[in-house]
N, C-alpha and C positions, 0 to 999 in steps of 0.2 A: 556548633558554630551557629553565630548568628545570621541573620540574612543579609545585612551587608555587607557584611564580610566574605560571603560566598559571591556578590555582585560583584564586588572588585574584585576577586580570584578570577571571574568570567573576561574581564579585560574589554577589550576592543572587540565584539564580535561583525561577522558581515550577514548577512541574512540573503540566503541567495533565492529569489524567484524568478518566475518571468519565462524564461530560456524559449526554445525556437520548436519545443514538443507539438503535438497535438493537444495536448492537454495545457499550452499555456494559460487560457483562460482563467483554467482552476487554481494554476499555480500563482497567479497574480491576486486572490480575492486569498489565496492561503498563508500567502507569501505576507500581503497586506497585513492581515489577522494577526499574524506571530509577529511583527514587525512594533506592532502598536502596544502587542501584551510586553513583549521585553521592552521597550519605552516606560510602559506603564511600571514596571517589576524595578525601572530604574537603571537597568543593564545598556551599558555604553553598545547601541546595535545603529546599523547602516546597512541602508538596500542595495542589493546590487543584482542586476540584470545582466546575465550572460548573452543572451542577445542582442543586447544594447550598447556594452561597451568592453563584451570580454573578459577577461581577468587579468586587466593591464594591472586593477588597482589591486586586488588579491596576491599576485605576484611583486606586487611593492614590497611586502612584508610585514607589512605595519597591522593585520591584523592576528589577535590572540585565537580566535577559532571561527569554525561557520557555523550556523544554521541554515542546512540542507531542507529549502520546501521548492522543490525543483520536481515537476513533478513528468512521468514517462522519460521516454529517451533522453540523453544525454545529460539527465537529473538522477536517474532510479535507477538506472542499470549497468552502475562502474564508474563510467565515465569520470563524472566530476570527481568521484570518491577520489579515482586513478590521480585526477592532477594536484587535488589537495593534500594527496598524501608525498607527491612529488614535491611539494612546496612547506611541506614539514608543519599545514594547518590542523590540530584537529576538527573535527568535522562531527555532528550527529548521526545516528544512525549507523546500517551497517557499512561493511566494508564493501569494499571491488567487489571479493565471490561472490557475498552475503546478497547483494547488491541484482550483481550478473543475474543468478541463480534464479530470483525470486522477480526478478521483471520479464524471463524466458517461461510463460506457462507452461511450456512444453518439455522442459528440463527438469522444471518445479514435480510435473506429473511423473515423470523416469523417473527421479529419485525418490519420492515417497512411494513408487511402488517397490523399489528395491530396499527399502527401510520396511518393506510391510505396512506401509501408511494409505486407509482409506480413500480414493479418490476417483470418480467416474470413468466410466473404460473411455477411450480415446483413441485418435489416428490423424495422422498428421498429413496434409494432400496440398504438398508445394505447386502442382500444376493438376491440370482439367483428368488426365492419364489418372494419376494418384488418388482422384475424388471418387471416383468409382470403388475402388475397393475401402477406400476410407468410410465411404459409405455403408459396404455392407458388414462392416467390422461394428461400427457403434451404434447402427441402427436408429429409428426415428421414434420419437421428435430427437433433436440434437442441437447442440449449441455450438455456433460457428461463431470465430473468433481471431484475430489477428493474435500471435503470441505473443508476442513484443509492444503491446501496448497498454494502456489501463483507462478507467473509468468508464467503461464498459462500449468505450467506443470502437467500433466498426463488428461489434456483436450482434448476433441473428437468433432467434430460435426459429427453425423450422421443421416441417411436417412432410415434405413431400421432395423428390428429385427436383423436378421443378425451382422450389424456391431454395433449395440446397444450392445449387448454381447458382443463382443472385445472387444469393447471401456470399458463396466461394467468393464469389470477385470483388464483392465489394469488401471486403476482408483480405482480400489477393493484392487492394490497392494501395494498404495501407502495411503489407507484411508478406514476405515472401514463404514463410511461414505459416500456415493458415491452421489453425488443430481443431478437429471434430471432437466432440465432448458429448456422453451421453445423457440427454437433459433427467435432472433427478425431480421427480413433483415431489414437495413437501416444504417443510418449513424454512425460511433461509436467514442464518445468522451470522455475527461478525463478533471477534471477540479483539480488543486493543492488546495489545501487549508493553507494558512499562517497564523496562529490566527484567525481573523475576516477579514479577505482577501480571496476573491476566484481570484484566478492568469485569466490569459487571459487565456479562454479555448482551448483545441488542435483539432483538429480533423484529427482523423486516418482514411490512408487508405494502404492496404495493398494487393498485386496481392493473397496472401495464402487464403485459405477459411474462414481462423478467423485472429484474431490477437495472432496469437500463439508465442511459444517458441522463433523459428526462426526470427518471425515476428517482436519483442521487442531488440533482443539481437546480434542477425546474419547478417538480412538482410538486404541490402543496397537497396531495393526498395520499402521498407517501407517511406510514404509520410508523414509528418507531418504538419497539414495547425493551423499556429497562427499568425494572426488572423484566430480563425476558419471559418469565411462565414458568420455567424450567425449575424441578426440584435441586436442592442446593447441593445434594450430593450427584444427581447428573449435571449439573452446571459445574462442579469439580473435575468428574469427569473428563468433558469435555473438552476443560480448562487445558487439563495435563494433555492430553489430545493435541491443540491448539500452541503448547508451549513444543511438543515435540515436532511440526510439522513447522515450524519458526526454525528451532535449532537446526534443523537437517538441511535445510539451505543457509543455514550460518549466518539466520537472522543477528542481529543482533542491538543492543537498546531501547529502543523503538520498533512496533509496527504492526499491522493486525492482519489476520487470521478471518479468511472468512471459508464458511461450512454450509452443507445443507443437511438437515431432518429428517430423512424418506420417511412414506408412512406407515414402514417398520421402526421407527426411530433409532436405525440406522446412520452414524456421521457420514457425510463424505467430503474432504477438504477439496477445494476449488483452486484457491490461489491466497499469494502473501503478498503483501503491498509494504514495501518500505520505508515509503516517504508519502504515508495516509494524507488525506485531507483535512484543512486545520478548517473551513469556511463552515457558517452558519448552519449549511446541511451535515456537516462532517461527524463522523463515529467515534473516534478516538476521544476527542473535545467533550461528547453529548455523558459518553462513558466516564468520564471522569468526573463528569457534574456530577454524576448520580454515584460515584465514591468517595465524595466527596472535597474535589479539587476542582479550581477554579481554572481558569480559562490564562491566565498570568503563570499560576501557579504550577502550571503544567507546561507551559512552556522553558519558563524556568529548571524544571525539573528535567525534561530533554536534554536539553544545552549543560547541563548540571552534569550528567552523562560524559560528556567531554573529556573534564576532569580527571587522569592518569596519574602516575606514581609522579613524575617531571614535574606534576604542580601541588604537590604533596598530599595527593588522595583524593577517592571523593569523598562529598560531604557528608 
């Protein structure tokens, strides 16, 4: 099938971005980039910010599909996915269950434990009473994070009990589920997933204490190594692990799996992102570029995964 025929089949597309989550600013950047790329490719794409206009235009029933670029709660947790399903509008990325599971780091990690997949030891602290037991179970240093936020928002690396209390209160202001996770000292990696394909892995290096919000979106000192420096065989092993981690939370179409390699070269799964960033600092577009896929081709491929048997099958 030629590109023009594919573009015609995609029809009228709503690009959903912005929203009212803590990640709104990043979503606006990601969504703007996706919108421009789709239009550059010839797709009939329109911007829609649910925080500003609700879903009235979507409910009118004139869109053929939706490209979700809403990061965080409301957009990445199954909420918008459920709304689109009720309207019968195909959409990019994981479904309701996969989105909800991946957004909830606590339940992702419990699921991985049940599947026998490696993830750092962790504990839940819903209040300061539980904090004491969680601290003893996890040990220092540890990472404190809201269970259901993204982009490292509300996340802290702590080394003692006093710092833990401060970090817990900051995280608890964002989410009543606060996750304490043992800190893994080692290399930080990410694997972009596109259908059945794991993109070239990226190794991240930052002078920050960890890969926090500033390192992700604001810093010019963060280094991205792709190829990541691992042997071909080792990268293939880790790619298989990331596929399992993604599938275990019912991930679909595209996403990203973050993990660490400790000093003994053992992997530790951190989280799954079902609507990864698509900004100029973002990792999936970076890996796709190394694999030979420019940004417009990437977004069209993600969108084309919404074509199902009712549309005549995937291209």
